[in-house]
ZADO-1210 file (C-alpha; in nm, 4 decimals, padded with zeros to 6 digits):
<atoms>
<atom x="-04.3408" y="-05.1985" z="02.9374" code="MET" pos="1"/>
<atom x="-04.3430" y="-05.0221" z="03.2336" code="THR" pos="2"/>
<atom x="-04.0521" y="-04.9771" z="03.4426" code="ASP" pos="3"/>
<atom x="-04.0219" y="-04.8522" z="03.8153" code="HIS" pos="4"/>
<atom x="-03.6287" y="-04.9512" z="03.8617" code="HIS" pos="5"/>
<atom x="-03.3512" y="-04.6916" z="04.0124" code="THR" pos="6"/>
<atom x="-03.0386" y="-04.6627" z="03.7613" code="HIS" pos="7"/>
<atom x="-02.7204" y="-04.5884" z="03.8165" code="ALA" pos="8"/>
<atom x="-02.7989" y="-04.2271" z="03.6552" code="THR" pos="9"/>
<atom x="-03.0503" y="-04.1202" z="03.8325" code="HIS" pos="10"/>
<atom x="-02.8600" y="-03.9762" z="04.1270" code="PRO" pos="11"/>
<atom x="-02.6534" y="-03.7885" z="03.8504" code="ASP" pos="12"/>
<atom x="-02.9846" y="-03.6824" z="03.7153" code="ILE" pos="13"/>
<atom x="-03.1424" y="-03.5362" z="04.0747" code="VAL" pos="14"/>
<atom x="-02.8641" y="-03.3475" z="04.1021" code="LYS" pos="15"/>
<atom x="-02.8767" y="-03.2002" z="03.7754" code="ARG" pos="16"/>
<atom x="-03.2169" y="-03.1386" z="03.8163" code="LEU" pos="17"/>
<atom x="-03.1703" y="-02.9812" z="04.1692" code="LYS" pos="18"/>
<atom x="-02.8883" y="-02.7296" z="04.0531" code="ARG" pos="19"/>
<atom x="-03.1284" y="-02.6475" z="03.7286" code="ALA" pos="20"/>
<atom x="-03.4166" y="-02.5683" z="04.0040" code="ASN" pos="21"/>
<atom x="-03.1519" y="-02.3746" z="04.1772" code="GLY" pos="22"/>
<atom x="-03.0412" y="-02.1634" z="03.8547" code="HIS" pos="23"/>
<atom x="-03.4203" y="-02.1235" z="03.7967" code="LEU" pos="24"/>
<atom x="-03.4438" y="-01.9818" z="04.1710" code="GLN" pos="25"/>
<atom x="-03.2031" y="-01.7284" z="04.0802" code="SER" pos="26"/>
<atom x="-03.3688" y="-01.6359" z="03.6749" code="VAL" pos="27"/>
<atom x="-03.6809" y="-01.5692" z="03.9340" code="ILE" pos="28"/>
<atom x="-03.5130" y="-01.3298" z="04.1395" code="ALA" pos="29"/>
<atom x="-03.3170" y="-01.1872" z="03.8402" code="MET" pos="30"/>
<atom x="-03.6720" y="-01.1191" z="03.6913" code="ILE" pos="31"/>
<atom x="-03.8227" y="-00.9464" z="04.0122" code="GLU" pos="32"/>
<atom x="-03.4691" y="-00.7507" z="04.0885" code="GLY" pos="33"/>
<atom x="-03.5139" y="-00.6260" z="03.7314" code="ASN" pos="34"/>
<atom x="-03.1792" y="-00.7142" z="03.6369" code="ARG" pos="35"/>
<atom x="-03.0784" y="-00.6734" z="03.2451" code="PRO" pos="36"/>
<atom x="-03.2334" y="-00.9223" z="02.9968" code="CYS" pos="37"/>
<atom x="-02.9579" y="-01.0522" z="02.8324" code="THR" pos="38"/>
<atom x="-02.8197" y="-01.1846" z="03.1763" code="ASP" pos="39"/>
<atom x="-03.1603" y="-01.3147" z="03.2589" code="ILE" pos="40"/>
<atom x="-03.1388" y="-01.4482" z="02.9350" code="ALA" pos="41"/>
<atom x="-02.8019" y="-01.6532" z="02.9943" code="GLN" pos="42"/>
<atom x="-02.9246" y="-01.7945" z="03.3626" code="GLN" pos="43"/>
<atom x="-03.2250" y="-01.9194" z="03.1310" code="LEU" pos="44"/>
<atom x="-03.0109" y="-02.0843" z="02.8776" code="HIS" pos="45"/>
<atom x="-02.7989" y="-02.2262" z="03.1792" code="ALA" pos="46"/>
<atom x="-03.1246" y="-02.3726" z="03.3408" code="VAL" pos="47"/>
<atom x="-03.1945" y="-02.5046" z="02.9324" code="GLU" pos="48"/>
<atom x="-02.9559" y="-02.7142" z="02.9124" code="LYS" pos="49"/>
<atom x="-02.8898" y="-02.8449" z="03.2509" code="ALA" pos="50"/>
<atom x="-03.2607" y="-03.0166" z="03.1869" code="ILE" pos="51"/>
<atom x="-03.2275" y="-03.1351" z="02.8346" code="LEU" pos="52"/>
<atom x="-02.9238" y="-03.2735" z="02.9837" code="GLN" pos="53"/>
<atom x="-03.1154" y="-03.4546" z="03.2293" code="ALA" pos="54"/>
<atom x="-03.3709" y="-03.5913" z="02.9961" code="LYS" pos="55"/>
<atom x="-03.0900" y="-03.7257" z="02.7833" code="ARG" pos="56"/>
<atom x="-02.9453" y="-03.8933" z="03.0384" code="THR" pos="57"/>
<atom x="-03.2500" y="-04.0528" z="03.1556" code="LEU" pos="58"/>
<atom x="-03.3532" y="-04.1603" z="02.7736" code="ILE" pos="59"/>
<atom x="-03.0156" y="-04.3095" z="02.7072" code="GLN" pos="60"/>
<atom x="-03.0251" y="-04.4931" z="03.0432" code="ASP" pos="61"/>
<atom x="-03.3721" y="-04.6164" z="02.9407" code="HIS" pos="62"/>
<atom x="-03.2652" y="-04.6926" z="02.6146" code="ILE" pos="63"/>
<atom x="-02.9642" y="-04.8745" z="02.7359" code="ASP" pos="64"/>
<atom x="-03.0722" y="-05.1146" z="02.9826" code="HIS" pos="65"/>
<atom x="-03.4669" y="-05.1823" z="03.0508" code="CYS" pos="66"/>
<atom x="-03.4652" y="-05.1836" z="02.6302" code="LEU" pos="67"/>
<atom x="-03.1771" y="-05.4211" z="02.6177" code="ASP" pos="68"/>
<atom x="-03.2708" y="-05.6154" z="02.9147" code="GLU" pos="69"/>
<atom x="-03.6534" y="-05.6672" z="02.7749" code="ALA" pos="70"/>
<atom x="-03.5547" y="-05.7647" z="02.4643" code="ILE" pos="71"/>
<atom x="-03.2484" y="-05.9694" z="02.5356" code="VAL" pos="72"/>
<atom x="-03.3690" y="-06.0917" z="02.8971" code="GLY" pos="73"/>
<atom x="-03.7233" y="-06.1860" z="02.8169" code="THR" pos="74"/>
<atom x="-03.7333" y="-06.1560" z="02.4460" code="GLY" pos="75"/>
<atom x="-04.0323" y="-05.9142" z="02.4938" code="ASP" pos="76"/>
<atom x="-04.1296" y="-05.7219" z="02.1469" code="THR" pos="77"/>
<atom x="-04.3243" y="-05.4938" z="02.3533" code="SER" pos="78"/>
<atom x="-04.0265" y="-05.3015" z="02.4160" code="ALA" pos="79"/>
<atom x="-04.0141" y="-05.1689" z="02.0732" code="VAL" pos="80"/>
<atom x="-04.3981" y="-04.9956" z="02.1694" code="ALA" pos="81"/>
<atom x="-04.1513" y="-04.8683" z="02.4689" code="ASP" pos="82"/>
<atom x="-03.9065" y="-04.7183" z="02.2436" code="PHE" pos="83"/>
<atom x="-04.1224" y="-04.5404" z="02.0181" code="LYS" pos="84"/>
<atom x="-04.3104" y="-04.3888" z="02.2927" code="ALA" pos="85"/>
<atom x="-03.9619" y="-04.2689" z="02.4957" code="ILE" pos="86"/>
<atom x="-03.8184" y="-04.1373" z="02.1684" code="THR" pos="87"/>
<atom x="-04.1238" y="-03.8533" z="02.1320" code="LYS" pos="88"/>
<atom x="-03.9220" y="-03.6575" z="02.4006" code="TYR" pos="89"/>
<atom x="-03.6264" y="-03.6352" z="02.2427" code="LEU" pos="90"/>
</atoms>
């Protein structure tokens, strides 16, 4: 099952990833500016959390909508394989 649909959560995910990208640019500048490692680690942690949350939101949305529609709407049992495939990214 290949899904190319836009979901209600996609704009939020893009916003989160853009924010994470901004934080990542700050981290690079901090490293180049010889900022304390503790400060850099704190910012890296924020980037990591933002990306993890974006990934979880994307996967949860996929499970909630795409798989439900595939199984309930069409009876397509290949959705089980799709579910197994996406859960490896959790």
